C-alpha positions in Angstrom: 139.5 61.0 78.1 142.2 62.4 80.3 141.9 62.9 84.1 142.8 66.5 83.8 139.9 68.9 84.7 139.2 71.6 82.2 140.0 75.2 83.2 136.3 76.1 82.8 135.3 73.4 85.3 138.0 74.4 87.7 136.8 78.0 87.5 133.2 76.9 88.2 134.3 74.9 91.3 136.3 77.9 92.5 133.3 80.1 92.1 131.1 77.7 94.1 133.8 77.6 96.8 133.8 81.4 96.9 130.1 81.5 97.3 130.2 78.8 100.0 132.8 80.8 102.0 130.9 84.0 101.4 127.7 82.3 102.6 129.5 81.1 105.7 130.9 84.5 106.6 127.7 86.3 105.8 125.7 83.7 107.7 127.7 84.1 110.8 127.4 87.9 110.7 123.8 88.0 109.6 122.6 85.3 111.9 124.2 86.9 115.0 122.9 90.3 114.1 119.4 89.0 113.5 119.3 87.0 116.8 120.3 90.1 118.8 117.8 92.3 117.2 115.0 89.7 117.3 115.6 89.1 121.0 115.3 92.8 121.6 112.1 93.0 119.6 110.6 90.1 121.5 111.4 91.7 124.8 109.7 94.9 123.8 106.7 93.1 122.5 106.3 90.9 125.6 106.5 94.0 127.7 103.7 95.7 125.7 101.6 92.5 125.7 101.6 92.4 129.5 100.0 95.8 129.9 96.4 96.6 130.5 93.9 96.6 127.6 93.9 100.3 126.7 97.7 100.2 126.5 97.6 97.3 124.1 95.3 99.3 121.8 97.1 102.7 122.0 100.8 101.8 122.1 100.8 100.1 118.6 99.2 103.3 117.2 101.9 105.4 118.8 104.5 103.0 117.2 103.0 103.5 113.8 103.1 107.3 114.3 106.8 107.1 115.4 107.6 104.9 112.3 106.1 107.6 110.0 108.0 110.3 111.9 111.3 108.4 111.6 111.0 107.4 107.9 109.1 110.3 106.4 110.3 113.3 108.5 113.7 112.4 109.8 114.4 110.4 106.6 114.1 112.0 103.2 114.2 111.1 99.6 117.0 112.0 97.3 116.0 114.3 94.5 115.6 112.7 91.1 118.7 113.1 88.9 118.5 115.0 85.7 119.5 113.5 82.3 122.9 115.0 82.6 126.1 113.1 83.5 126.0 111.5 87.0 128.4 113.3 89.4 129.6 111.5 92.5 129.5 113.9 95.5 132.7 114.5 97.5 133.2 112.2 100.5 132.7 115.1 102.9 129.6 116.5 101.2 126.2 116.6 103.0 124.8 114.1 100.5 127.5 111.5 101.3 127.5 112.1 105.1 123.7 111.8 105.4 123.1 108.9 103.0 122.2 106.7 106.0 118.8 108.5 106.0 118.5 109.4 102.4 116.3 107.1 100.3 116.6 106.8 96.5 114.0 108.5 94.3 110.7 106.6 94.2 111.6 104.3 97.1 108.9 103.2 99.6 110.6 104.0 102.9 108.9 101.3 104.8 109.3 98.5 102.2 112.2 96.5 103.5 111.3 93.3 101.6 111.3 95.4 98.4 115.0 96.1 98.9 115.8 92.5 99.4 113.9 91.5 96.3 115.1 94.4 94.1 118.8 93.6 94.9 118.5 89.8 94.5 121.3 88.6 92.2 123.0 92.0 92.3 123.4 92.5 96.1 125.9 95.2 95.7 122.9 97.4 95.0 121.5 96.7 98.4 121.2 100.0 100.4 122.8 98.7 103.6 123.6 102.3 104.8 119.8 102.7 105.4 119.9 100.0 108.1 120.1 102.4 111.1 117.0 104.4 110.2 115.1 101.3 109.2 116.1 99.6 112.5 114.4 102.5 114.4 111.3 102.1 112.3 111.2 98.4 112.8 111.4 98.7 116.5 108.7 101.3 116.5 106.4 99.2 114.4 107.1 95.6 115.5 108.4 96.2 118.9 105.5 98.3 120.0 102.9 95.8 118.9 101.6 96.7 115.4 100.3 93.8 113.3 103.5 93.1 111.4 106.1 90.4 111.8 109.8 89.7 112.3 110.7 87.6 109.2 111.2 90.5 106.8 113.4 92.3 109.3 115.3 89.0 109.8 116.0 88.8 106.0 116.7 92.5 105.7 119.2 92.6 108.6 120.9 89.4 107.4 121.4 90.8 103.9 122.5 94.1 105.3 125.1 92.5 107.5 126.5 90.5 104.5 126.5 93.4 102.2 128.2 95.5 104.8 131.0 93.0 105.1 131.4 92.6 101.3 131.7 96.4 101.0 134.8 96.7 103.2 137.2 96.9 100.3 138.3 95.4 97.0 139.3 92.0 98.4 136.0 91.6 100.2 133.9 92.5 97.1 134.1 89.0 95.7 132.2 87.8 98.8 129.5 90.5 98.8 126.8 88.7 96.8 127.2 85.3 98.6 127.6 87.0 102.0 124.4 89.0 101.6 122.5 86.0 100.4 123.9 83.8 103.1 123.2 86.4 105.7 119.6 86.7 104.7 119.1 82.9 104.7 120.8 82.7 108.1 118.6 85.4 109.6 115.4 83.7 108.5 116.7 80.2 109.5 117.7 81.4 113.0 114.3 83.0 113.4 112.3 80.0 112.3 114.6 77.3 113.6 114.6 75.4 110.3 117.6 75.6 108.0 115.8 75.0 104.6 113.2 77.7 105.4 115.9 80.3 105.3 117.3 78.9 102.1 114.0 78.5 100.3 112.8 82.0 101.5 115.8 83.8 100.0 115.9 81.8 96.8 112.1 82.2 96.2 112.2 85.9 96.9 115.1 86.2 94.5 113.2 84.6 91.7 110.8 87.6 91.8 113.7 89.6 90.6 114.7 86.8 88.2 117.9 86.1 90.2 119.3 82.8 88.8 119.0 79.5 90.6 122.7 78.8 90.0 124.8 76.3 91.9 126.7 79.2 93.4 123.6 81.0 94.8 122.1 77.7 96.0 125.3 76.9 97.8 125.5 80.3 99.6 121.8 80.1 100.6 122.2 76.5 101.9 125.4 77.4 103.9 123.7 80.5 105.3 120.5 78.5 106.2 122.4 75.9 108.1 124.6 78.5 109.8 121.5 80.3 111.1 120.0 77.0 112.2 123.2 76.1 114.0 123.1 79.4 115.9 119.5 78.6 116.9 120.5 75.1 118.1 123.7 76.2 119.8 122.1 78.9 122.0 118.8 77.0 122.5 116.8 79.8 120.9 113.0 79.7 120.3 112.4 82.9 118.5 109.1 81.8 117.0 106.5 79.2 117.9 105.4 76.8 115.2 102.4 74.5 115.8 103.4 70.8 115.4 100.7 68.4 114.3 100.3 65.5 116.7 97.2 63.6 115.6 97.1 62.5 111.9 93.9 62.1 109.8 92.1 58.8 109.9 93.1 57.8 106.4 94.1 59.1 103.0 90.5 60.2 102.1 90.3 62.1 105.4 93.6 63.7 104.7 92.6 64.7 101.1 89.4 66.3 102.3 91.2 68.2 105.1 93.8 69.5 102.7 91.2 70.6 100.2 89.0 72.6 102.7 91.8 74.1 104.8 94.0 74.8 101.8 91.2 76.5 99.9 90.0 78.7 102.8 93.4 79.7 104.3 95.0 80.1 100.9 92.1 82.3 99.7 92.0 84.5 102.8 95.7 85.1 102.9 95.9 85.7 99.2 93.1 88.3 99.3 94.9 89.9 102.3 98.2 89.9 100.4 96.5 91.7 97.4 95.1 94.3 99.8 98.4 94.7 101.5 100.3 95.3 98.2 97.8 97.9 97.2 98.1 99.5 100.7 101.8 99.6 100.3 101.6 101.4 97.0 98.9 103.7 98.1 99.7 107.1 96.6 98.6 109.4 99.5 100.5 111.8 101.8 102.1 110.2 104.9 99.7 112.1 107.2 96.6 110.8 105.3 97.9 107.2 105.3 98.7 107.4 109.0 95.3 108.8 109.9 93.3 106.2 108.0 95.6 103.3 108.7 95.8 104.1 112.4 92.0 104.5 112.6 91.4 101.1 110.9 94.1 99.5 113.2 92.5 100.9 116.3 89.0 99.9 115.4 90.3 96.4 114.6 92.1 96.1 117.9 89.0 97.1 119.8 86.9 94.6 117.9 89.4 91.8 118.5 89.5 92.6 122.2 85.7 92.4 122.4 85.2 89.1 120.4 88.4 87.3 121.4 90.9 88.6 123.9 93.3 91.6 124.3 96.2 89.3 123.5 94.7 88.6 120.1 94.8 92.3 119.2 98.6 92.9 119.6 101.6 91.8 117.6 101.7 89.8 114.4 99.2 87.2 115.6 100.9 84.8 118.0 98.5 86.0 120.8 95.5 85.2 118.6 96.8 81.6 118.1 97.3 81.1 121.9 93.8 82.4 122.4 92.4 80.0 119.8 94.2 77.0 121.4 92.6 77.7 124.8 89.2 79.4 124.1 87.4 76.5 122.4 85.8 79.2 120.2 83.1 78.6 117.6 84.2 78.3 114.0 82.4 81.6 113.0 84.4 83.4 115.8 87.7 81.9 114.6 86.9 83.0 111.0 86.1 86.5 112.2 89.3 86.7 114.1 91.3 85.4 111.1 89.7 88.1 108.9 90.3 90.8 111.5 94.0 89.8 111.8 94.2 90.3 108.1 92.7 93.7 108.4 95.1 94.6 111.3 98.1 93.8 109.1 96.7 95.6 106.1 96.0 98.7 108.3 99.5 98.7 109.7 101.0 98.6 106.2 98.6 101.3 105.0 99.6 103.5 107.9 103.3 103.2 106.9 104.4 100.4 109.3 107.8 98.8 108.8 107.9 95.0 109.3 107.0 91.7 107.7 103.8 89.9 106.7 105.1 86.3 106.7 104.4 85.8 110.4 101.0 87.4 110.2 100.1 85.1 107.3 101.2 82.2 109.5 98.7 83.3 112.1 95.9 84.1 109.7 96.3 80.7 108.0 96.4 78.9 111.3 93.2 80.5 112.5 91.6 79.9 109.1 92.5 76.2 109.3 91.0 75.8 112.8 87.7 76.9 111.4 87.2 73.4 109.8 88.7 71.4 112.7 85.3 70.4 114.3 83.5 69.8 111.0 86.3 67.7 109.5 87.0 65.8 112.7 90.7 66.7 112.8 92.8 67.9 115.7 93.3 71.7 116.2 97.0 71.2 116.0 96.8 69.6 112.5 94.3 72.2 111.3 96.5 75.0 112.6 99.7 73.6 111.1 98.1 73.0 107.8 96.5 76.4 107.8 99.8 78.1 108.6 101.5 76.4 105.7 98.6 77.3 103.5 99.0 81.0 104.5 102.6 81.0 103.4 101.9 79.2 100.1 98.7 81.0 99.2 99.3 84.4 100.8 103.0 85.0 100.4 103.1 82.9 97.3 106.2 81.0 98.6 105.2 77.3 98.2 108.7 75.9 98.4 109.3 77.8 101.6 106.0 76.4 103.0 107.1 72.9 102.0 110.4 73.4 103.8 108.5 74.6 106.9 106.2 71.5 106.9 109.1 69.1 106.5 111.1 70.9 109.3 108.2 71.0 111.7 107.6 67.3 111.4 104.9 65.2 113.0 103.2 61.9 112.0 103.8 61.0 108.4 100.2 61.2 107.3 99.9 64.6 109.0 102.9 65.8 107.1 101.5 64.5 103.8 98.2 66.4 104.7 100.1 69.6 105.2 102.1 69.2 102.0 98.8 68.6 100.1 97.4 71.7 101.8 100.3 73.7 100.4 99.5 72.7 96.9 95.8 73.4 97.3 96.5 76.8 98.9 98.9 77.7 96.1 96.2 77.1 93.5 93.5 78.7 95.6 95.7 81.7 96.3 96.5 82.2 92.7 92.8 82.0 91.8 91.8 84.5 94.6 94.5 86.9 93.6 93.4 86.8 89.9 89.8 87.3 91.0 90.7 90.3 93.2 92.6 92.0 90.4 89.7 91.5 88.0 87.2 92.7 90.6 89.2 95.8 91.4 89.5 96.7 87.7 85.7 96.3 87.2 84.8 98.2 90.4 87.5 100.8 90.0 86.2 104.2 90.6 86.4 106.2 87.4 86.4 109.9 88.1 85.1 112.0 85.3 87.9 114.0 83.6 88.0 117.5 84.7 87.4 120.1 82.0 90.4 122.0 80.9 90.5 125.5 82.1 91.1 128.0 79.3 93.0 131.1 80.3 
């Protein structure tokens, strides 16, 4: 055996190095962009949250209406192409000059996660030119307090920044895919403050589009994740608050029972919420009808949360509800009701046409669901909340490896960490079972309208 490396091996190492460099460049751009936007969103949300109760209820509904106005009226869909040869419009044509607000045929204007998933592995297809109009929509939805989160915007803005850099010319094109992937990972890692959460989030989402888990893509995602985490540490950011378990279970049996009950409940609730959200996202109704019914449901939910919990529990993606749960010493049935209402709030926002994420709402729903069992199981609220939050990501968002990365990054006593990891597994199984049950139930209960008789001229 000679010590000379084969050309194929050298080419592979060169490709990995290219992806690493692309992940670094994209991570720096994407992480910085996400931090600036997220800080602005947090400032808006904090301002809205400090207002009187009626403002907390009304302003998010105004935000949803503005989102629909921006995406459905100011933005428009491109007409479907005919079967003829594709013709590229001239550079100065109206189609080219307005493509920053022109959505492709069949696109769901508010579905920013869909763009991230659909372009995974072929990020040159990512529609980064739509970032300005989507930014306006995200500020209207998330910034004004609707029940949607910041993690999908973080991934979207990070990928957009990387794709933009990679689209600067022929030389930059080699970095487009790793820069977009690294930018998305950096954005999520900067938001969460945990490097491997950004890495796992982007890679797991990519698998939904069958993007390969190659050494190149893993390298770009890892580099991007650590760049985003580095930005968070360097500037001392705290963009999202995660509950850290402080008191472990009494023993392994206690830990197993805790993981079983919390994982099953939080995983099932968030999975059913996810099924409802996906159906709401694909709801084939006019934007006006969606806004009317979605805003009505969101308003009623906000009023109910204000009455049974606190005004802070009715605004935003759910952080206010967790703060209320930590200080209110509420009954388990009240906590369960608030968890279910938070699920309804996010579903209603999606149905109305809101533009944001559901990862953070699932954290809140899972956290509240976990706290339901804290008194009966004899565990601390912090452990129940942390385990429930991890269960929400595993069971609801169906991202178990991201949930594992979050648990390991949050830390805590070893037995508490093991409990949360076991909860992730339980929630994944419970979530899959709940989703399957929901699909079967909807097929059985689907309203079958009788076929209309054909009119004869």
